[in-house]
N, C-alpha and C positions, 0 to 999 in steps of 0.2 A: 552535425549530427545528434539528435535531443540520445541523450540515456534515458533507458527506458526501463526502469527498477520496478518490483511487482512487490507488495507489502502481501506474506503470504506464511500462515500456517494454519493448518487444519486445525489447531485447537480453538474453541472460542471465547471470548471473554479476556484476550490474550494484548489487547490492545492495536489490533491492526490499522481499523479505522478513524482512530485517533492520531496514530501515526501517521498516516496517509493526509488527515486535514493538515495536521499541524507541519508534517515537513515539505506537504506542497506549499501552502503561507509561508513557513522559513523561509524555504530558497526563493518565492516571490518575491518578501521583501528585500532578499538581498539581492534584488534584480537579476532572476533567472527569470526563464518565462519557461511557464509549469502549465500542462497537462495532468488533470487527475481524471483519472477512468475509473467508474466506480463498476466494477464487476461483480457486486454482491448484492443479490435479486432482492436482503431486506433495505437496499438505497440507504443505509446509514451515512454515505461520506455525501452522498448527495442533500437530506435533507440537512444535515450536519452544517451545510454551509448556505443553507435559507434557502434552499429551490424545494418548491413545493408539489414532493413526488407525483401528486395526483395529475399534475397539467403536465408533467412529464411524456411527449407523442414520439419524438426521436432518441432516444437512446442506446447503449449497449447492446440490447438486444437486437435493433436493426442492424448497428455497425456489422455484427457479426453472423447474421444472418444475408447481408451485402445486399438486404434492399438499400440504405441510403450510406451515406459517404461520415466520415468523423466528421469534415467540418460542418457537416448537416445538422449535426446533431450537439457542437458545440455550443456552452451556453456561461456568457461572460458572472462572473462571481465576485461579492465584495472585496475578496482578496489579490491585495495588488498584483499584479502579474501573475494571476490562475484564473484557465478556463478548464472547465470539469465536464466529461462527459456523463451523463447523469443516467443513473437506473431507474426499473420500473418491479414492481413486481413480476411483471410477463415475465422476467428474464429466467425467470423458474424453469420456463417452459424449454427454454434453448440445451437444456441438455437431451433433450428427449426428442428435440427437433433436428441437431446435428446429429445424433448418434448414427445414424447411417450417410452421411454423407463424406465424400471423399476427402481425403486432407482437411479432418474435421478438425484436429487441435492446431491447425495453423490457420484460422478463421480470421483471430486477430491480429495479428504478424502481420498479413497480407494488407487489411482493411489497417495499418497504419500506417502502410510505408507511405501512404499519400501526404500525411502530417507530420512526421517523423524531426522531419529539417526545421520541421515553423517551432521546434523547441530545444530547450535546453536539457532539460528532465522531462518525461514521462511519467508519473506516477499511477500504480495499478492498485488499486485494491481491492486485494480478492478476499472472496466466499470462506469461511469455514469449513471446506473441504478440502478431498484431493481428487475431487471430481471434474469433468470437463473443461468446467468455467476457468477453475483455475488451472489445470494444463493448457488451453489458451494462451493465458494471462504471462505460465511460466517459457512455454515457448516463443513467446513475443517477445521478452523482457529480455535485457542484457544481463543481469542483476538481478538479486532477492535480497532483501530487508526481513528478516526473521524475529519478529517480535518475539519475548518471553516474560513471561509473566514471576516476580520476585517471590514465588511462591512453591510450594509443597512440589505439587504435578509439573512444575513445571520442564522438566527435563524430561516427562510420559510423552512418547510422541515424536519429541525433538529426531529421534532416529529412523523414526517411518518417513519423516518429510525429507529428512536427509537422502534417505535412500531413492524418494519420488525424484527430487532432485539429481540425484545419479542419475538413473534410469531418463530423466528429461538429456539429459547432457550427450546418454548415448547413443541415445534416436532420434531424438527431434532437434534439441538445441544446442552444440560441443560449443557453444559460445558462453552459455550460463554462469555466472560468478555469484559468488556467496558474498554479496557486499558487504553482509556482518550479521552479529547476533547483534540483537538489540534487548536489553536490559528495561523490562516497565513495573509503574507503580510498583518501585522500590522505596521500603518505611526503614528507613535509618533504623530505628526503635524496636526493630521486631529482628531479633538473631537470627530466624529463620527467610527474611530476605537477605541479610547480608551472607548467610551459610551459602543459598542459591547464589550468591555474585559470584562469591568464592570458588566454589564447583564448576558455573561456567568459564569462569577465567579457568581457569587450574586445566580443563578439558581443552580448552578450543582456542587459549592464548587471543593468539593475533587476528582471528577470527570478532574476536566481539569487539563492540565500540566501545570508545574511552566515554561517549557519554552513556549515561541511566538516568534513564524518567525516572522520577519521584513522584510518590504516590501524591495526586494535588486537586483540590475540590473542587479549583476556580476550572483544571482539564476535564471535569467530568458536566460542569455546570453546561460549559460555550457553546456544546450542540445544540441545547435548549433554546439557545438562543438564533441559531442558526448562523453562526462564526465561529472562526477558528479560532485558537487562545491567542493568538498574534491581535486578531483586532476587540478579540472580547479583554483581556486585561495583560497587555503586553510586559507588563513588572514584577508579573508571575512565576514562579518557580516551575511550572509549565511551560510557560512561552520561553524562558530563559535554555531549558533542557535541550527544546525542540530547535532554537536559535544555534545552537553550542552540536546538534544531530547535522545539519546543515551546512552548517562550517566544515563538520568533521569530512562530509561526502564528498563538497565541493572541493575541497583539499585532495581529496583522496583522488579524485579524478582531473585533479588538472596537471598528476605527476606524470 
């Protein structure tokens, strides 16, 4: 049975989509079968893997409103062993449409029941908010990876997210675990980056991944070519970091 991992943080620009794309690609290269779900109306995970967002007819929106099954929405992408359920800007409307529905927080969980057994890992790229879309992702997930940017405001809002996760554990998903806090955009030359790493590790200990994602130009370039960092430059620092993260997650889940 596939493990569902949500990549979430209500703060924008922390590396959620970069992590979703490259973690999925790294797990795929390590011969795990992966499904990446784009649950962000900006659809950056979709375009970042070379899928033209304008051509998406069946995606996360249709899955959430249960007009189509996940199997009908799946698209093959260039990354080995990785399938994608794409997003489109129409996903913006889903929060309004679901608001009056019964069990609205369980729409994604219910939809994924039909494909969960076909994958080793299902990665959900969440929107930068704590709205109904992210709530659906966290209710469906077995665990959550929280990317934290190595900058001054990194810890701002983390408490709010952890409280939201506690509420979801209490009300909707008692089995939801924190897979780990992932430090991203680390620049060893900056004293501030090093201070943030020290602070996070000091406060959260074992909850923090050993892998730290370093700031890397190639990581920023890859999405504009519609490729994961593994396809774009497998020897880059970014590719090595994400492969280490994938290995860490596989090791943690094989215990």
